[in-house]
Each structure stands twice: as C-alpha cells, then as structure tokens.
gemmi code that builds the backbone of each chain (N, CA, C; Angstrom):
import gemmi

chains = {
    "A": [
        ("ASP", (-126.843, 132.826, -47.771), (-126.647, 133.650, -48.953), (-125.236, 133.409, -49.526)),
        ("SER", (-125.192, 132.945, -50.784), (-123.910, 132.583, -51.393), (-123.120, 133.790, -51.864)),
        ("GLY", (-123.795, 134.931, -52.035), (-123.131, 136.101, -52.593), (-123.281, 136.208, -54.101)),
        ("VAL", (-123.853, 135.199, -54.730), (-124.116, 135.216, -56.164), (-125.565, 135.671, -56.370)),
        ("THR", (-125.762, 136.678, -57.202), (-127.116, 137.167, -57.441), (-127.537, 136.909, -58.880)),
        ("GLN", (-128.817, 136.622, -59.043), (-129.366, 136.362, -60.375), (-130.679, 137.119, -60.523)),
        ("THR", (-130.857, 137.696, -61.715), (-132.121, 138.351, -62.035), (-132.532, 137.997, -63.451)),
        ("PRO", (-133.835, 137.934, -63.734), (-134.917, 137.991, -62.755), (-135.062, 136.652, -62.030)),
        ("LYS", (-135.911, 136.613, -61.063), (-136.164, 135.366, -60.335), (-137.079, 134.446, -61.149)),
        ("HIS", (-138.049, 135.055, -61.788), (-138.995, 134.318, -62.626), (-139.135, 135.019, -63.973)),
        ("LEU", (-139.369, 134.220, -65.016), (-139.530, 134.786, -66.348), (-140.521, 133.914, -67.108)),
        ("ILE", (-141.563, 134.549, -67.638), (-142.547, 133.831, -68.452), (-142.543, 134.468, -69.825)),
        ("THR", (-142.409, 133.634, -70.857), (-142.365, 134.158, -72.206), (-142.998, 133.154, -73.164)),
        ("ALA", (-143.016, 133.493, -74.435), (-143.654, 132.645, -75.434), (-142.620, 131.981, -76.334)),
        ("THR", (-143.039, 130.925, -76.997), (-142.138, 130.251, -77.927), (-141.696, 131.222, -79.010)),
        ("GLY", (-140.448, 131.058, -79.432), (-139.877, 131.911, -80.458), (-139.252, 133.182, -79.945)),
        ("GLN", (-139.482, 133.517, -78.697), (-138.933, 134.749, -78.135), (-137.483, 134.588, -77.692)),
        ("ARG", (-136.908, 135.731, -77.283), (-135.528, 135.763, -76.786), (-135.539, 136.390, -75.408)),
        ("VAL", (-134.732, 135.840, -74.488), (-134.631, 136.388, -73.138), (-133.166, 136.473, -72.733)),
        ("THR", (-132.905, 137.325, -71.742), (-131.561, 137.474, -71.193), (-131.615, 137.293, -69.686)),
        ("LEU", (-130.777, 136.398, -69.201), (-130.661, 136.160, -67.766), (-129.354, 136.781, -67.289)),
        ("ARG", (-129.395, 137.365, -66.097), (-128.230, 138.088, -65.609), (-127.702, 137.472, -64.323)),
        ("CYS", (-126.383, 137.517, -64.172), (-125.735, 136.947, -62.997), (-124.608, 137.864, -62.542)),
        ("SER", (-124.533, 138.112, -61.236), (-123.394, 138.814, -60.654), (-122.669, 137.860, -59.723)),
        ("PRO", (-121.383, 137.605, -59.965), (-120.644, 136.637, -59.142), (-120.331, 137.195, -57.761)),
        ("ARG", (-119.829, 136.327, -56.894), (-119.348, 136.764, -55.584), (-118.231, 137.760, -55.779)),
        ("SER", (-118.113, 138.678, -54.838), (-117.047, 139.662, -54.906), (-115.690, 138.957, -54.972)),
        ("GLY", (-114.908, 139.299, -55.973), (-113.575, 138.718, -56.110), (-113.507, 137.481, -56.975)),
        ("ASP", (-114.646, 136.857, -57.280), (-114.623, 135.664, -58.129), (-114.494, 136.075, -59.593)),
        ("LEU", (-113.612, 135.385, -60.317), (-113.377, 135.717, -61.715), (-114.074, 134.770, -62.674)),
        ("SER", (-114.477, 133.604, -62.176), (-115.045, 132.567, -63.036), (-116.541, 132.450, -62.812)),
        ("VAL", (-117.277, 132.381, -63.916), (-118.737, 132.247, -63.858), (-119.145, 131.026, -64.669)),
        ("TYR", (-120.082, 130.269, -64.138), (-120.606, 129.072, -64.784), (-122.126, 129.206, -64.915)),
        ("TRP", (-122.666, 128.633, -65.977), (-124.109, 128.551, -66.150), (-124.529, 127.092, -66.217)),
        ("TYR", (-125.638, 126.794, -65.506), (-126.197, 125.442, -65.476), (-127.698, 125.514, -65.759)),
        ("GLN", (-128.207, 124.433, -66.331), (-129.639, 124.298, -66.559), (-130.155, 123.113, -65.743)),
        ("GLN", (-131.262, 123.313, -65.009), (-131.865, 122.219, -64.252), (-133.274, 121.982, -64.777)),
        ("SER", (-133.498, 120.821, -65.362), (-134.824, 120.469, -65.863), (-135.197, 119.099, -65.347)),
        ("LEU", (-136.483, 118.794, -65.388), (-136.969, 117.531, -64.831), (-136.411, 116.341, -65.593)),
        ("ASP", (-136.315, 116.461, -66.926), (-135.880, 115.297, -67.696), (-134.355, 115.190, -67.801)),
        ("GLN", (-133.642, 116.297, -67.856), (-132.177, 116.254, -68.041), (-131.396, 116.410, -66.754)),
        ("GLY", (-132.070, 116.816, -65.679), (-131.348, 117.062, -64.437), (-130.528, 118.341, -64.532)),
        ("LEU", (-129.427, 118.383, -63.784), (-128.548, 119.559, -63.760), (-127.451, 119.379, -64.793)),
        ("GLN", (-127.368, 120.299, -65.738), (-126.362, 120.195, -66.793), (-125.534, 121.476, -66.873)),
        ("PHE", (-124.243, 121.302, -67.028), (-123.322, 122.409, -67.224), (-123.479, 122.943, -68.643)),
        ("LEU", (-123.619, 124.263, -68.758), (-123.786, 124.875, -70.075), (-122.492, 125.512, -70.577)),
        ("ILE", (-121.937, 126.445, -69.792), (-120.802, 127.201, -70.274), (-120.095, 127.866, -69.105)),
        ("GLN", (-118.790, 128.151, -69.299), (-117.984, 128.803, -68.272), (-117.224, 129.982, -68.871)),
        ("TYR", (-117.148, 131.067, -68.128), (-116.335, 132.220, -68.484), (-115.341, 132.495, -67.371)),
        ("TYR", (-114.173, 132.979, -67.778), (-113.164, 133.386, -66.804), (-112.608, 134.736, -67.212)),
        ("ASN", (-112.775, 135.709, -66.360), (-112.231, 137.049, -66.548), (-112.555, 137.610, -67.943)),
        ("GLY", (-113.768, 137.392, -68.354), (-114.242, 137.962, -69.609), (-114.136, 137.070, -70.819)),
        ("GLU", (-113.473, 135.940, -70.697), (-113.296, 135.074, -71.864), (-113.957, 133.721, -71.654)),
        ("GLU", (-114.487, 133.165, -72.729), (-115.062, 131.831, -72.655), (-113.975, 130.815, -72.381)),
        ("ARG", (-114.226, 129.932, -71.391), (-113.201, 128.954, -71.018), (-113.594, 127.533, -71.400)),
        ("ALA", (-114.871, 127.207, -71.223), (-115.291, 125.833, -71.493), (-116.768, 125.805, -71.847)),
        ("LYS", (-117.119, 124.875, -72.724), (-118.518, 124.676, -73.093), (-118.962, 123.292, -72.691)),
        ("GLY", (-120.196, 123.224, -72.229), (-120.804, 121.929, -71.920), (-121.900, 121.654, -72.918)),
        ("ASN", (-123.074, 121.294, -72.425), (-124.190, 120.941, -73.293), (-125.026, 122.156, -73.682)),
        ("ILE", (-124.389, 123.151, -74.223), (-125.117, 124.371, -74.554), (-125.591, 124.325, -75.996)),
        ("LEU", (-126.860, 124.682, -76.212), (-127.426, 124.686, -77.550), (-126.896, 125.874, -78.335)),
        ("GLU", (-126.924, 125.766, -79.661), (-126.458, 126.871, -80.499), (-127.354, 128.093, -80.365)),
        ("ARG", (-128.615, 127.894, -79.962), (-129.552, 129.021, -79.766), (-129.219, 129.808, -78.495)),
        ("PHE", (-128.350, 129.260, -77.685), (-127.977, 129.913, -76.424), (-126.581, 130.512, -76.556)),
        ("SER", (-126.375, 131.646, -75.913), (-125.038, 132.239, -75.882), (-124.864, 132.965, -74.564)),
        ("ALA", (-123.639, 133.267, -74.240), (-123.358, 133.968, -72.988), (-122.186, 134.902, -73.192)),
        ("GLN", (-122.002, 135.792, -72.246), (-120.830, 136.646, -72.231), (-120.585, 137.112, -70.807)),
        ("GLN", (-119.350, 137.504, -70.560), (-118.965, 138.064, -69.269), (-118.374, 139.445, -69.530)),
        ("PHE", (-118.847, 140.412, -68.784), (-118.486, 141.803, -69.025), (-117.290, 142.219, -68.164)),
        ("PRO", (-116.687, 143.394, -68.465), (-115.514, 143.843, -67.680), (-115.774, 143.937, -66.184)),
        ("ASP", (-117.006, 144.200, -65.761), (-117.271, 144.233, -64.320), (-117.531, 142.836, -63.767)),
        ("LEU", (-117.353, 141.831, -64.587), (-117.431, 140.390, -64.277), (-118.844, 139.835, -64.191)),
        ("HIS", (-119.876, 140.666, -64.325), (-121.197, 140.067, -64.365), (-121.352, 139.342, -65.700)),
        ("SER", (-122.285, 138.420, -65.745), (-122.467, 137.593, -66.929), (-123.930, 137.593, -67.345)),
        ("GLU", (-124.145, 137.412, -68.619), (-125.503, 137.287, -69.153), (-125.599, 136.036, -70.007)),
        ("LEU", (-126.730, 135.348, -69.858), (-127.023, 134.169, -70.677), (-128.201, 134.533, -71.570)),
        ("ASN", (-127.980, 134.455, -72.872), (-129.004, 134.802, -73.841), (-129.604, 133.533, -74.432)),
        ("LEU", (-130.922, 133.444, -74.374), (-131.630, 132.284, -74.914), (-132.559, 132.780, -76.018)),
        ("SER", (-132.399, 132.257, -77.217), (-133.205, 132.750, -78.332), (-134.002, 131.619, -78.974)),
        ("SER", (-134.963, 132.022, -79.815), (-135.858, 131.064, -80.502), (-136.363, 130.021, -79.513)),
        ("LEU", (-136.906, 130.513, -78.420), (-137.244, 129.636, -77.300), (-138.280, 128.592, -77.676)),
        ("GLU", (-138.090, 127.417, -77.112), (-138.997, 126.285, -77.303), (-139.551, 125.877, -75.944)),
        ("LEU", (-140.656, 125.120, -75.973), (-141.267, 124.672, -74.725), (-140.262, 123.925, -73.851)),
        ("GLY", (-139.404, 123.160, -74.487), (-138.432, 122.355, -73.756), (-137.335, 123.151, -73.089)),
        ("ASP", (-137.279, 124.443, -73.342), (-136.275, 125.289, -72.679), (-136.740, 125.723, -71.295)),
        ("SER", (-137.993, 125.437, -70.967), (-138.490, 125.748, -69.623), (-137.662, 124.989, -68.605)),
        ("ALA", (-137.085, 125.719, -67.667), (-136.162, 125.099, -66.712), (-135.751, 126.142, -65.695)),
        ("LEU", (-134.960, 125.683, -64.743), (-134.330, 126.565, -63.773), (-132.898, 126.760, -64.234)),
        ("TYR", (-132.475, 128.006, -64.366), (-131.116, 128.303, -64.830), (-130.317, 128.882, -63.662)),
        ("PHE", (-129.222, 128.200, -63.357), (-128.364, 128.620, -62.256), (-127.073, 129.219, -62.786)),
        ("CYS", (-126.616, 130.210, -62.078), (-125.291, 130.743, -62.268), (-124.469, 130.363, -61.033)),
        ("ALA", (-123.209, 130.078, -61.236), (-122.297, 129.803, -60.126), (-121.007, 130.573, -60.363)),
        ("SER", (-120.268, 130.831, -59.298), (-118.978, 131.490, -59.477), (-117.922, 130.824, -58.605)),
        ("SER", (-116.678, 130.983, -59.017), (-115.553, 130.500, -58.220), (-114.406, 131.483, -58.383)),
        ("ALA", (-113.426, 131.335, -57.501), (-112.345, 132.316, -57.470), (-111.488, 132.264, -58.724)),
        ("SER", (-111.245, 131.052, -59.218), (-110.352, 130.927, -60.362), (-110.725, 129.683, -61.130)),
        ("PRO", (-110.217, 129.506, -62.327), (-110.548, 128.294, -63.071), (-109.640, 127.131, -62.725)),
        ("ARG", (-108.811, 127.312, -61.701), (-107.913, 126.229, -61.317), (-108.727, 124.972, -61.022)),
        ("ARG", (-108.364, 123.887, -61.594), (-109.113, 122.661, -61.414), (-108.608, 121.943, -60.179)),
        ("GLY", (-109.384, 121.013, -59.717), (-108.971, 120.274, -58.542), (-109.726, 120.673, -57.304)),
        ("GLY", (-111.050, 120.665, -57.411), (-111.821, 120.854, -56.206), (-112.189, 122.279, -55.887)),
        ("GLU", (-112.010, 123.184, -56.826), (-112.412, 124.565, -56.591), (-113.917, 124.614, -56.330)),
        ("THR", (-114.324, 125.223, -55.223), (-115.733, 125.269, -54.864), (-116.472, 126.273, -55.732)),
        ("GLN", (-117.607, 125.861, -56.260), (-118.483, 126.753, -56.995), (-119.645, 127.148, -56.095)),
        ("TYR", (-119.941, 128.440, -56.066), (-121.021, 128.985, -55.248), (-122.182, 129.342, -56.170)),
        ("PHE", (-123.356, 128.824, -55.839), (-124.510, 128.951, -56.713), (-125.446, 130.091, -56.311)),
        ("GLY", (-126.002, 130.735, -57.328), (-127.049, 131.714, -57.108), (-128.391, 131.039, -56.895)),
        ("PRO", (-129.447, 131.820, -56.637), (-130.766, 131.260, -56.360), (-131.502, 130.765, -57.599)),
        ("GLY", (-131.004, 131.135, -58.792), (-131.599, 130.637, -60.021), (-132.645, 131.561, -60.615)),
        ("THR", (-132.855, 131.396, -61.918), (-133.943, 132.055, -62.645), (-134.836, 130.961, -63.204)),
        ("ARG", (-136.119, 131.022, -62.841), (-137.061, 130.013, -63.354), (-137.693, 130.547, -64.632)),
        ("LEU", (-137.433, 129.846, -65.737), (-137.961, 130.247, -67.045), (-139.108, 129.331, -67.434)),
        ("LEU", (-140.218, 129.943, -67.798), (-141.367, 129.191, -68.300), (-141.679, 129.684, -69.705)),
        ("VAL", (-141.633, 128.773, -70.661), (-141.933, 129.102, -72.056), (-143.301, 128.528, -72.391)),
        ("LEU", (-144.216, 129.411, -72.777), (-145.600, 128.981, -73.071), (-145.862, 128.940, -74.560)),
    ],
    "B": [
        ("GLY", (-117.885, 109.474, -71.398), (-117.695, 110.681, -70.601), (-117.947, 110.405, -69.123)),
        ("ASP", (-117.771, 111.463, -68.358), (-117.983, 111.352, -66.916), (-119.464, 111.196, -66.592)),
        ("SER", (-119.748, 110.497, -65.500), (-121.133, 110.358, -65.056), (-121.182, 110.097, -63.560)),
        ("VAL", (-122.312, 110.428, -62.967), (-122.552, 110.208, -61.539), (-123.903, 109.521, -61.387)),
        ("THR", (-123.934, 108.475, -60.585), (-125.170, 107.733, -60.354), (-125.504, 107.770, -58.870)),
        ("GLN", (-126.727, 108.150, -58.555), (-127.168, 108.165, -57.172), (-128.636, 107.750, -57.118)),
        ("MET", (-129.039, 107.216, -55.974), (-130.421, 106.822, -55.770), (-131.289, 108.078, -55.810)),
        ("GLU", (-132.432, 107.982, -56.496), (-133.225, 109.181, -56.696), (-134.290, 109.406, -55.640)),
        ("GLY", (-134.751, 108.359, -55.040), (-135.765, 108.517, -53.998), (-137.132, 108.755, -54.573)),
        ("PRO", (-138.068, 109.326, -53.751), (-137.736, 109.936, -52.461), (-137.339, 108.907, -51.414)),
        ("VAL", (-136.437, 109.338, -50.534), (-136.039, 108.556, -49.391), (-136.715, 109.162, -48.174)),
        ("THR", (-137.527, 108.367, -47.486), (-138.272, 108.851, -46.334), (-137.757, 108.165, -45.085)),
        ("LEU", (-137.358, 108.970, -44.100), (-136.836, 108.457, -42.842), (-137.509, 109.158, -41.681)),
        ("SER", (-137.452, 108.523, -40.533), (-137.925, 109.168, -39.313), (-136.787, 109.971, -38.694)),
        ("GLU", (-137.151, 110.990, -37.943), (-136.139, 111.802, -37.259), (-135.262, 110.907, -36.383)),
        ("GLU", (-133.965, 111.226, -36.354), (-132.931, 110.518, -35.593), (-132.494, 109.206, -36.258)),
        ("ALA", (-133.022, 108.878, -37.409), (-132.577, 107.675, -38.116), (-131.208, 107.908, -38.744)),
        ("PHE", (-130.547, 106.796, -39.106), (-129.259, 106.851, -39.798), (-129.510, 106.991, -41.299)),
        ("LEU", (-128.706, 107.864, -41.920), (-128.888, 108.138, -43.340), (-127.685, 107.671, -44.151)),
        ("THR", (-127.970, 106.997, -45.244), (-126.960, 106.737, -46.267), (-127.579, 107.034, -47.623)),
        ("ILE", (-126.904, 107.869, -48.413), (-127.292, 108.091, -49.804), (-126.109, 107.648, -50.651)),
        ("ASN", (-126.338, 106.645, -51.481), (-125.255, 106.098, -52.279), (-124.951, 106.951, -53.502)),
        ("CYS", (-123.665, 107.048, -53.825), (-123.209, 107.770, -55.007), (-122.016, 107.027, -55.594)),
        ("THR", (-122.092, 106.694, -56.868), (-120.948, 106.124, -57.567), (-120.676, 106.962, -58.806)),
        ("TYR", (-119.456, 106.894, -59.282), (-119.098, 107.759, -60.399), (-118.263, 107.010, -61.440)),
        ("THR", (-118.238, 107.557, -62.617), (-117.367, 107.119, -63.699), (-116.629, 108.343, -64.199)),
        ("ALA", (-115.307, 108.261, -64.225), (-114.509, 109.400, -64.684), (-113.257, 108.892, -65.376)),
        ("THR", (-112.760, 109.683, -66.310), (-111.559, 109.265, -67.046), (-110.301, 109.489, -66.230)),
        ("GLY", (-110.318, 110.464, -65.341), (-109.150, 110.765, -64.536), (-109.444, 110.545, -63.064)),
        ("TYR", (-108.886, 111.425, -62.229), (-109.084, 111.349, -60.790), (-109.791, 112.617, -60.333)),
        ("PRO", (-111.101, 112.543, -60.254), (-111.865, 113.777, -60.016), (-111.894, 114.215, -58.563)),
        ("SER", (-112.323, 115.441, -58.350), (-112.765, 115.890, -57.041), (-114.252, 115.569, -56.940)),
        ("LEU", (-114.709, 115.278, -55.719), (-116.091, 114.859, -55.512), (-116.792, 115.788, -54.531)),
        ("PHE", (-118.064, 116.019, -54.755), (-118.819, 117.002, -53.991), (-120.214, 116.446, -53.654)),
        ("TRP", (-120.733, 116.921, -52.528), (-122.159, 116.807, -52.243), (-122.709, 118.225, -52.091)),
        ("TYR", (-123.758, 118.510, -52.871), (-124.482, 119.767, -52.762), (-125.886, 119.464, -52.250)),
        ("VAL", (-126.487, 120.448, -51.553), (-127.840, 120.299, -51.043), (-128.683, 121.455, -51.567)),
        ("GLN", (-129.922, 121.133, -51.938), (-130.851, 122.151, -52.438), (-132.106, 122.117, -51.592)),
        ("TYR", (-132.320, 123.178, -50.807), (-133.543, 123.310, -50.028), (-134.638, 123.888, -50.917)),
        ("PRO", (-135.894, 123.654, -50.594), (-136.998, 124.102, -51.453), (-136.901, 125.577, -51.793)),
        ("GLY", (-136.971, 125.878, -53.082), (-136.982, 127.268, -53.534), (-135.635, 127.960, -53.494)),
        ("GLU", (-134.577, 127.222, -53.239), (-133.252, 127.844, -53.115), (-132.269, 127.265, -54.124)),
        ("GLY", (-131.110, 127.898, -54.200), (-130.046, 127.378, -55.042), (-129.293, 126.268, -54.336)),
        ("LEU", (-128.247, 125.785, -54.980), (-127.453, 124.696, -54.417), (-126.420, 125.241, -53.444)),
        ("GLN", (-126.238, 124.527, -52.343), (-125.210, 124.891, -51.373), (-124.232, 123.736, -51.260)),
        ("LEU", (-122.952, 124.053, -51.213), (-121.963, 123.002, -51.013), (-122.107, 122.435, -49.604)),
        ("LEU", (-122.219, 121.118, -49.510), (-122.319, 120.461, -48.212), (-120.942, 119.979, -47.762)),
        ("LEU", (-120.244, 119.275, -48.658), (-118.891, 118.824, -48.356), (-118.205, 118.406, -49.643)),
        ("LYS", (-116.881, 118.229, -49.566), (-116.140, 117.811, -50.747), (-114.909, 117.025, -50.343)),
        ("ALA", (-114.348, 116.313, -51.316), (-113.087, 115.586, -51.132), (-112.335, 115.639, -52.443)),
        ("THR", (-111.056, 115.909, -52.384), (-110.305, 116.139, -53.615), (-109.390, 114.994, -54.013)),
        ("LYS", (-109.172, 114.029, -53.128), (-108.350, 112.891, -53.522), (-108.774, 111.648, -52.763)),
        ("ALA", (-108.310, 110.513, -53.250), (-108.695, 109.223, -52.686), (-108.418, 109.158, -51.183)),
        ("ASP", (-109.375, 108.558, -50.459), (-109.335, 108.343, -49.012), (-109.597, 109.603, -48.198)),
        ("ASP", (-109.759, 110.749, -48.859), (-110.154, 111.964, -48.148), (-111.568, 111.786, -47.617)),
        ("LYS", (-111.830, 112.352, -46.440), (-113.181, 112.382, -45.897), (-113.621, 113.827, -45.801)),
        ("GLY", (-114.761, 114.121, -46.425), (-115.359, 115.438, -46.274), (-116.418, 115.366, -45.184)),
        ("SER", (-116.559, 116.459, -44.418), (-117.572, 116.454, -43.365), (-118.071, 117.870, -43.119)),
        ("ASN", (-119.355, 117.953, -42.730), (-119.966, 119.246, -42.459), (-121.342, 119.005, -41.877)),
        ("LYS", (-121.696, 119.716, -40.830), (-123.042, 119.675, -40.226), (-123.478, 118.252, -39.880)),
        ("GLY", (-122.551, 117.395, -39.505), (-122.878, 116.028, -39.132), (-122.895, 115.059, -40.295)),
        ("PHE", (-122.780, 115.561, -41.512), (-122.712, 114.723, -42.709), (-121.248, 114.364, -42.994)),
        ("GLU", (-121.044, 113.156, -43.528), (-119.701, 112.706, -43.894), (-119.766, 111.929, -45.199)),
        ("ALA", (-118.662, 111.967, -45.952), (-118.528, 111.130, -47.138), (-117.047, 110.878, -47.355)),
        ("THR", (-116.691, 109.655, -47.705), (-115.295, 109.286, -47.930), (-115.086, 108.927, -49.390)),
        ("TYR", (-114.039, 109.468, -49.987), (-113.681, 109.242, -51.383), (-113.069, 107.859, -51.488)),
        ("ARG", (-113.775, 106.923, -52.097), (-113.297, 105.544, -52.248), (-112.966, 105.298, -53.720)),
        ("LYS", (-111.682, 105.334, -54.031), (-111.257, 105.164, -55.415), (-111.488, 103.728, -55.880)),
        ("GLU", (-111.268, 102.752, -54.988), (-111.354, 101.351, -55.392), (-112.777, 100.943, -55.775)),
        ("THR", (-113.765, 101.601, -55.162), (-115.165, 101.307, -55.490), (-115.821, 102.458, -56.258)),
        ("THR", (-115.050, 103.448, -56.624), (-115.527, 104.684, -57.294), (-116.821, 105.172, -56.649)),
        ("SER", (-116.749, 105.397, -55.339), (-117.950, 105.787, -54.608), (-117.675, 106.964, -53.685)),
        ("PHE", (-118.758, 107.644, -53.301), (-118.669, 108.800, -52.399), (-120.017, 108.880, -51.682)),
        ("HIS", (-120.295, 107.885, -50.865), (-121.595, 107.774, -50.201), (-121.728, 108.796, -49.082)),
        ("LEU", (-122.899, 109.403, -48.993), (-123.174, 110.413, -47.963), (-123.838, 109.748, -46.761)),
        ("GLU", (-123.348, 110.071, -45.550), (-123.896, 109.479, -44.333), (-124.118, 110.540, -43.270)),
        ("LYS", (-125.125, 110.266, -42.428), (-125.338, 111.087, -41.246), (-125.921, 110.191, -40.166)),
        ("GLY", (-125.422, 110.328, -38.959), (-125.802, 109.417, -37.893), (-127.218, 109.611, -37.374)),
        ("SER", (-127.709, 110.838, -37.369), (-129.026, 111.124, -36.790), (-129.621, 112.313, -37.547)),
        ("VAL", (-130.595, 112.030, -38.402), (-131.133, 113.097, -39.240), (-132.211, 113.882, -38.504)),
        ("GLN", (-132.400, 115.112, -38.944), (-133.411, 116.008, -38.386), (-134.390, 116.416, -39.480)),
        ("VAL", (-135.549, 116.903, -39.064), (-136.549, 117.356, -40.039), (-135.959, 118.417, -40.960)),
        ("SER", (-135.086, 119.251, -40.416), (-134.476, 120.336, -41.190), (-133.518, 119.827, -42.271)),
        ("ASP", (-133.195, 118.547, -42.264), (-132.330, 117.967, -43.309), (-133.115, 117.619, -44.572)),
        ("SER", (-134.420, 117.744, -44.525), (-135.258, 117.465, -45.694), (-134.875, 118.399, -46.834)),
        ("ALA", (-134.470, 117.815, -47.952), (-133.957, 118.599, -49.086), (-133.639, 117.620, -50.214)),
        ("VAL", (-133.112, 118.169, -51.310), (-132.608, 117.325, -52.392), (-131.081, 117.373, -52.344)),
        ("TYR", (-130.453, 116.219, -52.395), (-129.003, 116.102, -52.279), (-128.418, 115.641, -53.615)),
        ("PHE", (-127.390, 116.370, -54.075), (-126.763, 116.075, -55.356), (-125.310, 115.681, -55.141)),
        ("CYS", (-124.934, 114.571, -55.722), (-123.536, 114.169, -55.789), (-122.969, 114.705, -57.098)),
        ("ALA", (-121.734, 115.181, -57.090), (-121.158, 115.771, -58.298), (-119.660, 115.527, -58.344)),
        ("LEU", (-119.099, 115.619, -59.553), (-117.651, 115.490, -59.702), (-117.126, 116.559, -60.628)),
        ("MET", (-115.815, 116.834, -60.483), (-115.094, 117.695, -61.406), (-113.747, 117.058, -61.649)),
        ("GLU", (-113.387, 116.940, -62.935), (-112.088, 116.390, -63.264), (-110.980, 117.298, -62.740)),
        ("ASN", (-109.894, 116.700, -62.273), (-108.775, 117.469, -61.746), (-107.689, 117.760, -62.762)),
        ("SER", (-107.770, 117.132, -63.917), (-106.718, 117.340, -64.897), (-107.270, 117.075, -66.275)),
        ("GLY", (-106.466, 117.357, -67.276), (-106.916, 117.103, -68.632), (-107.547, 118.333, -69.250)),
        ("GLY", (-108.007, 118.213, -70.450), (-108.514, 119.358, -71.194), (-110.020, 119.489, -71.206)),
        ("GLY", (-110.684, 118.782, -70.344), (-112.131, 118.827, -70.351), (-112.690, 120.089, -69.724)),
        ("ALA", (-113.995, 120.209, -69.764), (-114.669, 121.379, -69.208), (-114.483, 121.427, -67.700)),
        ("ASP", (-114.598, 122.636, -67.156), (-114.476, 122.807, -65.718), (-115.799, 122.670, -65.007)),
        ("GLY", (-116.864, 122.439, -65.742), (-118.160, 122.354, -65.107), (-118.308, 121.093, -64.281)),
        ("LEU", (-119.205, 121.156, -63.316), (-119.525, 120.003, -62.491), (-120.439, 119.056, -63.251)),
        ("THR", (-120.211, 117.754, -63.051), (-121.117, 116.722, -63.554), (-121.933, 116.240, -62.372)),
        ("PHE", (-123.250, 116.354, -62.461), (-124.127, 116.049, -61.339), (-124.861, 114.721, -61.528)),
        ("GLY", (-125.194, 114.100, -60.385), (-126.162, 113.015, -60.409), (-127.564, 113.606, -60.495)),
        ("LYS", (-128.565, 112.737, -60.533), (-129.958, 113.177, -60.719), (-130.541, 113.818, -59.464)),
        ("GLY", (-129.902, 113.619, -58.329), (-130.425, 114.171, -57.086), (-131.265, 113.168, -56.317)),
        ("THR", (-131.158, 113.213, -54.987), (-131.937, 112.335, -54.104), (-132.799, 113.211, -53.219)),
        ("HIS", (-134.113, 113.007, -53.313), (-135.039, 113.776, -52.496), (-135.185, 113.077, -51.149)),
        ("LEU", (-134.773, 113.757, -50.090), (-134.816, 113.213, -48.731), (-135.947, 113.873, -47.952)),
        ("ILE", (-136.782, 113.042, -47.354), (-137.889, 113.536, -46.530), (-137.729, 112.953, -45.139)),
        ("ILE", (-137.639, 113.828, -44.140), (-137.515, 113.388, -42.749), (-138.817, 113.697, -42.033)),
        ("GLN", (-139.407, 112.655, -41.465), (-140.671, 112.813, -40.751), (-140.434, 112.886, -39.251)),
        ("PRO", (-141.167, 113.783, -38.555), (-140.986, 113.918, -37.101), (-141.491, 112.681, -36.361)),
    ],
}
model = gemmi.Model(1)
for chain_id, residues in chains.items():
    chain = gemmi.Chain(chain_id)
    for i, (resn, *xyz) in enumerate(residues, 1):
        res = gemmi.Residue()
        res.name, res.seqid = resn, gemmi.SeqId(i, " ")
        for name, pos in zip(("N", "CA", "C"), xyz):
            atom = gemmi.Atom()
            atom.name, atom.element = name, gemmi.Element(name[0])
            atom.pos, atom.b_iso = gemmi.Position(*pos), 0.0
            res.add_atom(atom)
        chain.add_residue(res)
    model.add_chain(chain)
structure = gemmi.Structure()
structure.add_model(model)
structure.setup_entities()
C-alpha cells in the first residue's frame, strides 16, 4: 500500500459527459501528479500540482483540468468525454517538487470506460 | 524531447532463469532513472532508482546500473521467481532545467515466469 488513495476505482460513462476523479496523497506529501495509461499511448504525464498551485503540464488535453485543494487532495476533471479517453488514470505524490530523483508514489488508479 | 525505449515482450522465462530487460533513454540533460513494477490490477511500485552516472540501484534481487556512455539502465536479476511476473516500466526524470517534473516512461515489458 503506497498511501495514495484514488476514488472511484471504476467509472463507466457516455461520450460527451463529464467526470471527476479524486486523489488523496500520502500523508505529508505536497506534490501531486496525474498520469494516463492507455494501450496506444502508454503511460503519459498529464499535470503536476504543488501545495495548491499548478507546477507543470505534460500532455494534458484542453478538455481536462485539475486542481489541488487546501487539504492537498486533488481532483482531475475530464469533460466532453470521447471514446479515446478510456484509460487508467493514476495519481502519484511526492514530498516536494525538488528535482533529481524524488520518488513518486502511485495510487491504485481509476479505470475509466467511455461508451 | 525525452524518451525511453524498452523491449515490450512478453518475455517468458522459466523459474530460476537469469533476467535482463533492456532500457535505453534519450534526454537533454542528466536525468534520474527508475524502474517501476506493476502487478496485475495494481498501481505502479518503485522497484529501484539511480540518480547519477555509475550509480547502481538494487532491490529484491533486482539491479540496474546507470550507464551514461551507453545511455542505458538495464534491469537484471540472477534468479527469477513466479512472483516476479508483472509489467516492468523504465522511466526518467530530468534533474535540471525548466521542464516538467513528470516521469517519462517506456512502453513497459510484460514478464511471465513459468514454474
């Protein structure tokens, strides 16, 4: 158990809908990362937050957004969903945004299926 | 941009066989390197890491050495067990510069160990 929790575990929705994925980081971790794992794209970094503020963006679509709240939990919002958004979404956390080998701890993921 | 290349498999071995999973990378700077493992239905777990050239990461009988001259970080284990069956991901994170803090992953290698 990494200490990172994600809800829900599974989510089934229809095209055009909007969903929210939730992540709680390990106790004491200030940095949260979101990743998408799909069969065709593999594991891709989406976005990072540190202590409530956006720190870095990766391959995140404009239809997707995220935020980190004062209690440090984070939410990833996916809107106008398309079939291709079906994937496993992981949240990870680390103690700080200091670069240079900082270990990221991953949650169990949320499996999204768009029908 | 940064990239990681690894053999995708599946790689099938008999129990107690020697394991090598190759990983090479392309990066603009001098990254930290990681191996993560994903067991069926679970999130990613850090297996080992190395933060600078010639460092050797090791854990649970697995080893990998950071080779700057060949830009490689091959994963090895002397005697594999059935319980090692999983998907293994090689990843990097830049140590400096203004880029994102997210991990760049390879496609993953599916390892199957037969009794």
